[in-house]
LOTOR-881975 format. One record per residue: residue in one letter; y, x, z of N, C-alpha, C in turn. Coordinates in nm, 2 decimals. Atoms other than C-alpha are relative to their C-alpha. Example, Ala and Ser with C-alpha at 12.3 -4.5 7.8 and 13.67 -1.06 7.14 Angstrom:
2
site residu:a&nv:-0.12&nu:0.09&nw:0.00&cav:-0.45&cau:1.23&caw:0.78&cv:0.12&cu:0.09&cw:0.00;
site residu:s&nv:-0.11&nu:-0.09&nw:0.00&cav:-0.11&cau:1.37&caw:0.71&cv:0.11&cu:-0.08&cw:0.08;
! end
This chain:
137
site residu:m&nv:0.13&nu:-0.08&nw:0.01&cav:4.87&cau:9.20&caw:-1.75&cv:-0.11&cu:-0.10&cw:0.03;
site residu:i&nv:0.12&nu:0.08&nw:-0.01&cav:4.53&cau:9.04&caw:-1.79&cv:-0.07&cu:0.06&cw:0.12;
site residu:r&nv:0.07&nu:-0.04&nw:-0.12&cav:4.35&cau:9.06&caw:-1.45&cv:-0.15&cu:-0.04&cw:-0.01;
site residu:e&nv:0.13&nu:0.03&nw:-0.01&cav:3.98&cau:9.07&caw:-1.38&cv:-0.02&cu:-0.12&cw:0.09;
site residu:l&nv:0.02&nu:0.11&nw:-0.09&cav:3.85&cau:8.74&caw:-1.23&cv:-0.09&cu:0.03&cw:0.11;
site residu:v&nv:0.07&nu:-0.02&nw:-0.12&cav:3.72&cau:8.73&caw:-0.88&cv:-0.12&cu:-0.11&cw:0.01;
site residu:h&nv:0.11&nu:0.09&nw:-0.01&cav:3.37&cau:8.57&caw:-0.83&cv:-0.06&cu:-0.01&cw:0.14;
site residu:d&nv:0.05&nu:0.00&nw:-0.13&cav:3.32&cau:8.64&caw:-0.46&cv:0.04&cu:-0.12&cw:0.08;
site residu:p&nv:-0.03&nu:0.12&nw:-0.07&cav:3.29&cau:8.31&caw:-0.27&cv:0.06&cu:0.02&cw:0.14;
site residu:i&nv:-0.06&nu:-0.03&nw:-0.13&cav:3.38&cau:8.47&caw:0.06&cv:0.15&cu:0.03&cw:-0.01;
site residu:f&nv:-0.14&nu:-0.02&nw:0.03&cav:3.71&cau:8.59&caw:-0.08&cv:0.07&cu:-0.12&cw:-0.04;
site residu:l&nv:-0.06&nu:0.12&nw:0.05&cav:3.78&cau:8.27&caw:-0.26&cv:0.01&cu:-0.11&cw:0.10;
site residu:a&nv:-0.01&nu:0.11&nw:-0.10&cav:3.72&cau:8.06&caw:0.05&cv:0.11&cu:0.03&cw:0.11;
site residu:q&nv:-0.10&nu:-0.03&nw:-0.09&cav:4.01&cau:8.23&caw:0.23&cv:0.13&cu:-0.08&cw:-0.04;
site residu:k&nv:-0.12&nu:0.06&nw:0.03&cav:4.34&cau:8.04&caw:0.25&cv:0.10&cu:0.10&cw:-0.04;
site residu:s&nv:-0.11&nu:-0.08&nw:0.06&cav:4.63&cau:8.18&caw:0.06&cv:0.12&cu:-0.01&cw:0.08;
site residu:e&nv:-0.13&nu:-0.01&nw:-0.08&cav:4.96&cau:8.29&caw:0.21&cv:0.11&cu:-0.06&cw:-0.09;
site residu:p&nv:-0.11&nu:0.04&nw:0.08&cav:5.29&cau:8.15&caw:0.10&cv:0.05&cu:0.10&cw:-0.10;
site residu:a&nv:-0.06&nu:-0.09&nw:0.10&cav:5.44&cau:8.30&caw:-0.22&cv:0.15&cu:0.01&cw:0.02;
site residu:t&nv:-0.15&nu:-0.03&nw:-0.01&cav:5.79&cau:8.45&caw:-0.23&cv:0.05&cu:0.05&cw:-0.13;
site residu:r&nv:-0.06&nu:-0.06&nw:0.12&cav:6.03&cau:8.58&caw:-0.49&cv:-0.07&cu:0.13&cw:-0.04;
site residu:e&nv:0.06&nu:-0.13&nw:0.03&cav:5.85&cau:8.92&caw:-0.47&cv:-0.13&cu:-0.02&cw:-0.07;
site residu:d&nv:0.14&nu:0.02&nw:0.06&cav:5.53&cau:8.76&caw:-0.61&cv:0.01&cu:-0.05&cw:-0.15;
site residu:m&nv:-0.02&nu:0.04&nw:0.14&cav:5.68&cau:8.69&caw:-0.96&cv:-0.10&cu:0.07&cw:-0.10;
site residu:d&nv:0.09&nu:-0.07&nw:0.08&cav:5.46&cau:8.96&caw:-1.11&cv:-0.14&cu:-0.07&cw:0.00;
site residu:v&nv:0.13&nu:0.07&nw:-0.01&cav:5.15&cau:8.77&caw:-0.99&cv:0.00&cu:-0.12&cw:-0.09;
site residu:a&nv:-0.02&nu:0.12&nw:0.09&cav:5.28&cau:8.46&caw:-1.17&cv:-0.01&cu:0.05&cw:-0.15;
site residu:f&nv:0.02&nu:-0.05&nw:0.14&cav:5.31&cau:8.67&caw:-1.50&cv:-0.14&cu:0.04&cw:-0.03;
site residu:d&nv:0.14&nu:-0.04&nw:0.03&cav:4.97&cau:8.81&caw:-1.46&cv:-0.09&cu:-0.12&cw:-0.01;
site residu:l&nv:0.07&nu:0.13&nw:0.02&cav:4.83&cau:8.46&caw:-1.40&cv:0.01&cu:-0.06&cw:-0.14;
site residu:k&nv:-0.03&nu:0.05&nw:0.13&cav:4.99&cau:8.34&caw:-1.72&cv:-0.07&cu:0.08&cw:-0.11;
site residu:d&nv:0.08&nu:-0.08&nw:0.10&cav:4.85&cau:8.64&caw:-1.92&cv:-0.15&cu:-0.02&cw:0.01;
site residu:t&nv:0.15&nu:0.02&nw:-0.02&cav:4.50&cau:8.59&caw:-1.77&cv:-0.04&cu:-0.14&cw:-0.05;
site residu:l&nv:0.04&nu:0.13&nw:0.05&cav:4.50&cau:8.22&caw:-1.83&cv:0.00&cu:-0.01&cw:-0.16;
site residu:y&nv:-0.01&nu:0.00&nw:0.15&cav:4.61&cau:8.27&caw:-2.19&cv:-0.12&cu:0.07&cw:-0.06;
site residu:a&nv:0.11&nu:-0.07&nw:0.06&cav:4.33&cau:8.52&caw:-2.24&cv:-0.13&cu:-0.08&cw:0.01;
site residu:y&nv:0.12&nu:0.09&nw:-0.02&cav:4.08&cau:8.25&caw:-2.12&cv:0.02&cu:-0.14&cw:-0.05;
site residu:q&nv:-0.04&nu:0.13&nw:0.05&cav:4.25&cau:7.96&caw:-2.29&cv:-0.11&cu:-0.09&cw:-0.07;
site residu:g&nv:0.10&nu:0.07&nw:0.07&cav:3.94&cau:7.86&caw:-2.48&cv:-0.10&cu:-0.06&cw:0.11;
site residu:s&nv:0.09&nu:0.05&nw:-0.10&cav:3.75&cau:7.80&caw:-2.15&cv:0.06&cu:-0.04&cw:0.13;
site residu:c&nv:-0.07&nu:0.02&nw:-0.13&cav:4.01&cau:7.75&caw:-1.88&cv:0.13&cu:-0.07&cw:-0.02;
site residu:v&nv:-0.13&nu:0.08&nw:0.01&cav:4.31&cau:7.51&caw:-1.82&cv:0.09&cu:0.03&cw:0.12;
site residu:g&nv:-0.08&nu:-0.03&nw:-0.12&cav:4.43&cau:7.64&caw:-1.48&cv:-0.05&cu:0.11&cw:0.08;
site residu:m&nv:0.04&nu:-0.12&nw:-0.09&cav:4.42&cau:7.93&caw:-1.24&cv:0.09&cu:0.00&cw:0.12;
site residu:a&nv:-0.07&nu:-0.03&nw:-0.13&cav:4.52&cau:8.01&caw:-0.88&cv:0.00&cu:0.15&cw:0.01;
site residu:a&nv:0.00&nu:-0.14&nw:-0.02&cav:4.62&cau:8.35&caw:-0.77&cv:-0.12&cu:0.07&cw:0.06;
site residu:n&nv:0.12&nu:-0.06&nw:-0.06&cav:4.31&cau:8.41&caw:-0.57&cv:-0.11&cu:0.03&cw:-0.10;
site residu:m&nv:0.10&nu:-0.02&nw:0.11&cav:4.11&cau:8.39&caw:-0.89&cv:0.02&cu:0.14&cw:-0.06;
site residu:i&nv:-0.03&nu:-0.13&nw:0.05&cav:4.28&cau:8.72&caw:-0.98&cv:0.01&cu:0.10&cw:0.11;
site residu:g&nv:0.00&nu:-0.09&nw:-0.11&cav:4.24&cau:8.88&caw:-0.64&cv:0.12&cu:0.00&cw:0.09;
site residu:v&nv:-0.13&nu:0.00&nw:-0.08&cav:4.58&cau:8.78&caw:-0.48&cv:0.00&cu:-0.12&cw:0.08;
site residu:l&nv:0.01&nu:0.12&nw:-0.09&cav:4.58&cau:8.55&caw:-0.18&cv:0.15&cu:-0.05&cw:0.03;
site residu:k&nv:-0.14&nu:0.06&nw:0.00&cav:4.92&cau:8.39&caw:-0.26&cv:-0.01&cu:-0.14&cw:-0.06;
site residu:r&nv:0.00&nu:0.14&nw:0.04&cav:4.99&cau:8.02&caw:-0.31&cv:0.08&cu:-0.02&cw:-0.13;
site residu:i&nv:-0.05&nu:0.01&nw:0.13&cav:5.06&cau:8.04&caw:-0.68&cv:-0.10&cu:-0.06&cw:-0.09;
site residu:i&nv:0.09&nu:0.06&nw:0.10&cav:4.90&cau:7.82&caw:-0.95&cv:0.07&cu:0.00&cw:-0.14;
site residu:i&nv:-0.05&nu:0.02&nw:0.14&cav:4.94&cau:7.79&caw:-1.33&cv:-0.09&cu:-0.10&cw:-0.06;
site residu:f&nv:0.09&nu:0.09&nw:0.06&cav:4.81&cau:7.51&caw:-1.54&cv:0.05&cu:-0.04&cw:-0.14;
site residu:d&nv:-0.03&nu:0.04&nw:0.13&cav:4.80&cau:7.40&caw:-1.90&cv:0.05&cu:-0.14&cw:0.00;
site residu:d&nv:-0.05&nu:0.13&nw:-0.01&cav:5.03&cau:7.10&caw:-1.93&cv:0.03&cu:-0.05&cw:-0.15;
site residu:g&nv:-0.01&nu:0.04&nw:0.14&cav:4.97&cau:7.03&caw:-2.30&cv:0.07&cu:0.10&cw:-0.09;
site residu:d&nv:-0.08&nu:-0.09&nw:0.08&cav:5.25&cau:7.21&caw:-2.48&cv:0.05&cu:0.12&cw:0.07;
site residu:s&nv:-0.06&nu:-0.12&nw:-0.07&cav:5.34&cau:7.46&caw:-2.21&cv:-0.09&cu:0.02&cw:0.12;
site residu:y&nv:0.06&nu:-0.04&nw:-0.13&cav:5.22&cau:7.62&caw:-1.89&cv:0.10&cu:-0.04&cw:0.11;
site residu:g&nv:-0.08&nu:0.02&nw:-0.12&cav:5.34&cau:7.49&caw:-1.55&cv:-0.04&cu:0.10&cw:0.10;
site residu:i&nv:0.02&nu:-0.09&nw:-0.11&cav:5.38&cau:7.74&caw:-1.27&cv:0.06&cu:-0.05&cw:0.12;
site residu:m&nv:-0.05&nu:0.05&nw:-0.13&cav:5.41&cau:7.64&caw:-0.91&cv:-0.02&cu:0.10&cw:0.11;
site residu:f&nv:0.01&nu:-0.07&nw:-0.12&cav:5.48&cau:7.84&caw:-0.60&cv:-0.01&cu:-0.10&cw:0.11;
site residu:n&nv:0.02&nu:0.07&nw:-0.13&cav:5.35&cau:7.70&caw:-0.27&cv:-0.01&cu:-0.16&cw:-0.03;
site residu:p&nv:0.02&nu:0.14&nw:0.03&cav:5.23&cau:7.36&caw:-0.42&cv:-0.06&cu:-0.07&cw:0.12;
site residu:e&nv:0.06&nu:0.08&nw:-0.11&cav:5.15&cau:7.09&caw:-0.17&cv:-0.01&cu:-0.15&cw:-0.06;
site residu:i&nv:0.02&nu:0.14&nw:0.04&cav:5.00&cau:6.75&caw:-0.27&cv:0.04&cu:-0.09&cw:0.12;
site residu:i&nv:-0.05&nu:0.08&nw:-0.10&cav:5.19&cau:6.49&caw:-0.07&cv:-0.04&cu:-0.14&cw:-0.01;
site residu:e&nv:0.05&nu:0.14&nw:0.02&cav:5.05&cau:6.17&caw:-0.21&cv:-0.11&cu:0.00&cw:-0.10;
site residu:m&nv:0.11&nu:0.02&nw:0.10&cav:4.73&cau:6.07&caw:-0.39&cv:-0.04&cu:-0.14&cw:-0.01;
site residu:a&nv:0.04&nu:0.15&nw:0.02&cav:4.62&cau:5.74&caw:-0.55&cv:-0.11&cu:0.00&cw:-0.11;
site residu:e&nv:0.10&nu:0.02&nw:0.10&cav:4.34&cau:5.61&caw:-0.76&cv:-0.11&cu:0.10&cw:-0.01;
site residu:p&nv:0.10&nu:-0.09&nw:0.00&cav:4.04&cau:5.81&caw:-0.66&cv:-0.11&cu:-0.02&cw:-0.10;
site residu:y&nv:0.11&nu:0.02&nw:0.10&cav:3.75&cau:5.87&caw:-0.91&cv:-0.09&cu:0.13&cw:0.03;
site residu:e&nv:0.10&nu:-0.11&nw:0.00&cav:3.43&cau:6.09&caw:-0.92&cv:0.00&cu:0.06&cw:-0.13;
site residu:t&nv:0.01&nu:-0.07&nw:0.11&cav:3.40&cau:6.36&caw:-1.17&cv:-0.08&cu:0.13&cw:0.02;
site residu:e&nv:0.06&nu:-0.13&nw:-0.02&cav:3.24&cau:6.70&caw:-1.23&cv:0.09&cu:0.11&cw:-0.05;
site residu:e&nv:-0.08&nu:-0.11&nw:0.04&cav:3.42&cau:7.03&caw:-1.26&cv:-0.07&cu:0.13&cw:0.01;
site residu:g&nv:0.05&nu:-0.14&nw:0.00&cav:3.33&cau:7.39&caw:-1.34&cv:0.12&cu:0.08&cw:0.04;
site residu:c&nv:-0.10&nu:-0.10&nw:-0.04&cav:3.53&cau:7.70&caw:-1.25&cv:-0.04&cu:0.14&cw:-0.05;
site residu:l&nv:0.03&nu:-0.13&nw:0.04&cav:3.55&cau:8.04&caw:-1.40&cv:-0.04&cu:0.10&cw:0.11;
site residu:s&nv:0.03&nu:-0.09&nw:-0.12&cav:3.53&cau:8.20&caw:-1.06&cv:-0.13&cu:-0.03&cw:0.06;
site residu:l&nv:0.13&nu:0.04&nw:-0.06&cav:3.21&cau:8.01&caw:-0.96&cv:-0.10&cu:-0.01&cw:-0.11;
site residu:l&nv:0.11&nu:0.00&nw:0.09&cav:2.89&cau:8.07&caw:-1.14&cv:-0.08&cu:-0.13&cw:0.02;
site residu:g&nv:0.09&nu:0.12&nw:-0.01&cav:2.66&cau:7.78&caw:-1.22&cv:0.05&cu:-0.12&cw:-0.08;
site residu:d&nv:-0.04&nu:0.12&nw:0.07&cav:2.68&cau:7.43&caw:-1.35&cv:0.12&cu:-0.07&cw:0.07;
site residu:p&nv:-0.10&nu:0.08&nw:-0.07&cav:2.97&cau:7.19&caw:-1.29&cv:-0.05&cu:-0.07&cw:0.12;
site residu:r&nv:0.03&nu:0.06&nw:-0.12&cav:2.98&cau:7.03&caw:-0.95&cv:0.08&cu:-0.13&cw:0.02;
site residu:p&nv:-0.07&nu:0.13&nw:-0.02&cav:3.06&cau:6.67&caw:-0.84&cv:0.12&cu:0.02&cw:0.09;
site residu:v&nv:-0.12&nu:0.00&nw:-0.09&cav:3.40&cau:6.62&caw:-0.68&cv:0.08&cu:-0.13&cw:-0.02;
site residu:t&nv:-0.09&nu:0.12&nw:0.00&cav:3.64&cau:6.34&caw:-0.59&cv:0.14&cu:0.05&cw:-0.03;
site residu:r&nv:-0.14&nu:-0.03&nw:0.03&cav:3.98&cau:6.36&caw:-0.75&cv:0.08&cu:-0.13&cw:-0.01;
site residu:y&nv:-0.10&nu:0.11&nw:0.00&cav:4.29&cau:6.13&caw:-0.78&cv:0.07&cu:0.00&cw:-0.13;
site residu:n&nv:-0.07&nu:0.01&nw:0.13&cav:4.43&cau:6.00&caw:-1.10&cv:0.16&cu:0.02&cw:0.01;
site residu:k&nv:-0.14&nu:-0.01&nw:-0.01&cav:4.78&cau:6.01&caw:-0.97&cv:0.04&cu:0.07&cw:0.13;
site residu:i&nv:-0.04&nu:-0.08&nw:-0.12&cav:4.93&cau:6.27&caw:-0.73&cv:0.15&cu:0.03&cw:-0.01;
site residu:k&nv:-0.14&nu:-0.04&nw:-0.02&cav:5.28&cau:6.36&caw:-0.60&cv:-0.01&cu:0.14&cw:0.06;
site residu:v&nv:0.01&nu:-0.14&nw:-0.04&cav:5.33&cau:6.74&caw:-0.57&cv:0.14&cu:0.05&cw:0.03;
site residu:k&nv:-0.13&nu:-0.07&nw:-0.03&cav:5.61&cau:6.93&caw:-0.39&cv:-0.03&cu:0.15&cw:-0.02;
site residu:w&nv:0.01&nu:-0.14&nw:0.02&cav:5.66&cau:7.30&caw:-0.49&cv:0.14&cu:0.06&cw:-0.03;
site residu:h&nv:-0.12&nu:-0.07&nw:0.04&cav:5.92&cau:7.56&caw:-0.58&cv:-0.04&cu:0.11&cw:-0.08;
site residu:n&nv:0.01&nu:-0.12&nw:0.07&cav:5.97&cau:7.85&caw:-0.80&cv:0.12&cu:0.09&cw:0.05;
site residu:p&nv:-0.10&nu:-0.09&nw:-0.05&cav:6.17&cau:8.16&caw:-0.69&cv:0.14&cu:-0.03&cw:-0.07;
site residu:g&nv:-0.13&nu:0.03&nw:0.05&cav:6.54&cau:8.10&caw:-0.72&cv:0.04&cu:-0.14&cw:-0.04;
site residu:e&nv:-0.02&nu:0.14&nw:0.03&cav:6.51&cau:7.73&caw:-0.77&cv:-0.02&cu:-0.09&cw:0.13;
site residu:l&nv:0.02&nu:0.10&nw:-0.11&cav:6.54&cau:7.43&caw:-0.54&cv:-0.14&cu:-0.06&cw:0.00;
site residu:p&nv:0.14&nu:0.07&nw:0.00&cav:6.22&cau:7.26&caw:-0.43&cv:0.00&cu:-0.11&cw:-0.09;
site residu:k&nv:0.02&nu:0.10&nw:0.09&cav:6.08&cau:7.02&caw:-0.67&cv:-0.11&cu:-0.10&cw:0.04;
site residu:t&nv:0.10&nu:0.10&nw:-0.02&cav:5.88&cau:6.70&caw:-0.64&cv:-0.02&cu:-0.08&cw:-0.13;
site residu:e&nv:0.03&nu:0.08&nw:0.13&cav:5.70&cau:6.53&caw:-0.93&cv:-0.14&cu:-0.07&cw:0.02;
site residu:v&nv:0.12&nu:0.08&nw:0.01&cav:5.43&cau:6.28&caw:-1.00&cv:-0.08&cu:0.05&cw:-0.13;
site residu:f&nv:0.08&nu:-0.04&nw:0.11&cav:5.14&cau:6.40&caw:-1.22&cv:-0.12&cu:-0.10&cw:-0.01;
site residu:t&nv:0.11&nu:0.09&nw:0.02&cav:4.86&cau:6.18&caw:-1.37&cv:-0.10&cu:0.06&cw:-0.09;
site residu:g&nv:0.10&nu:-0.04&nw:0.10&cav:4.54&cau:6.21&caw:-1.56&cv:-0.06&cu:0.14&cw:0.02;
site residu:f&nv:0.07&nu:-0.13&nw:0.01&cav:4.39&cau:6.54&caw:-1.66&cv:0.09&cu:0.11&cw:0.07;
site residu:t&nv:-0.09&nu:-0.10&nw:-0.06&cav:4.70&cau:6.74&caw:-1.55&cv:-0.01&cu:-0.01&cw:0.15;
site residu:a&nv:0.01&nu:0.02&nw:-0.14&cav:4.67&cau:6.59&caw:-1.20&cv:-0.13&cu:0.06&cw:0.05;
site residu:e&nv:0.13&nu:-0.05&nw:-0.04&cav:4.30&cau:6.69&caw:-1.19&cv:0.00&cu:0.15&cw:0.01;
site residu:i&nv:-0.02&nu:-0.15&nw:0.00&cav:4.38&cau:7.05&caw:-1.29&cv:0.08&cu:0.05&cw:0.12;
site residu:i&nv:-0.08&nu:-0.05&nw:-0.12&cav:4.65&cau:7.08&caw:-1.02&cv:-0.08&cu:-0.02&cw:0.13;
site residu:q&nv:0.08&nu:0.01&nw:-0.12&cav:4.42&cau:6.94&caw:-0.75&cv:-0.11&cu:0.11&cw:0.01;
site residu:h&nv:0.10&nu:-0.11&nw:0.00&cav:4.15&cau:7.20&caw:-0.85&cv:0.07&cu:0.13&cw:0.05;
site residu:e&nv:-0.07&nu:-0.12&nw:-0.03&cav:4.41&cau:7.48&caw:-0.83&cv:0.05&cu:0.00&cw:0.14;
site residu:v&nv:-0.05&nu:0.01&nw:-0.13&cav:4.56&cau:7.36&caw:-0.50&cv:-0.12&cu:0.02&cw:0.10;
site residu:d&nv:0.13&nu:-0.03&nw:-0.08&cav:4.20&cau:7.35&caw:-0.36&cv:-0.02&cu:0.15&cw:0.01;
site residu:h&nv:0.01&nu:-0.15&nw:0.00&cav:4.18&cau:7.72&caw:-0.45&cv:0.09&cu:0.06&cw:0.10;
site residu:c&nv:-0.10&nu:-0.05&nw:-0.10&cav:4.50&cau:7.79&caw:-0.25&cv:-0.04&cu:-0.02&cw:0.14;
site residu:n&nv:0.04&nu:0.04&nw:-0.14&cav:4.35&cau:7.61&caw:0.05&cv:-0.14&cu:0.06&cw:0.03;
site residu:g&nv:0.13&nu:-0.06&nw:-0.03&cav:4.02&cau:7.81&caw:0.02&cv:-0.11&cu:-0.10&cw:-0.01;
site residu:v&nv:0.11&nu:0.10&nw:0.03&cav:3.82&cau:7.50&caw:-0.09&cv:-0.06&cu:0.02&cw:-0.13;
site residu:l&nv:0.08&nu:-0.03&nw:0.12&cav:3.55&cau:7.57&caw:-0.34&cv:-0.08&cu:-0.13&cw:-0.03;
site residu:i&nv:0.07&nu:0.12&nw:0.04&cav:3.40&cau:7.29&caw:-0.55&cv:-0.15&cu:0.02&cw:0.01;
! end
């Protein structure tokens, strides 16, 4: 189901709770909502659709990656950039990101995963994990 986007900075600044198997519907709604905004958005976190759970989705080129409880455990190669966000009104804002990150996460019914991401995919994941942590750009 496509959900309405949240623009309230007070809500978005709250830290999200861990996601569980019971939150799979949220992941499906995130995918539907991201697909609806695919022309202007490459990633979303659950709080962007009004759910304070640690779930993110991101465009990984040919598919969508979904992570439950993502945690960035290593970062390398910092750089400065500007990012916008569908949840935040206004112009893009300056932010420091890392070209290479190592992320630990899981999906319901699966063992925990750890993977290294680079480039634009790494930037998207960092932005969405910030959302989970209540960090606004």
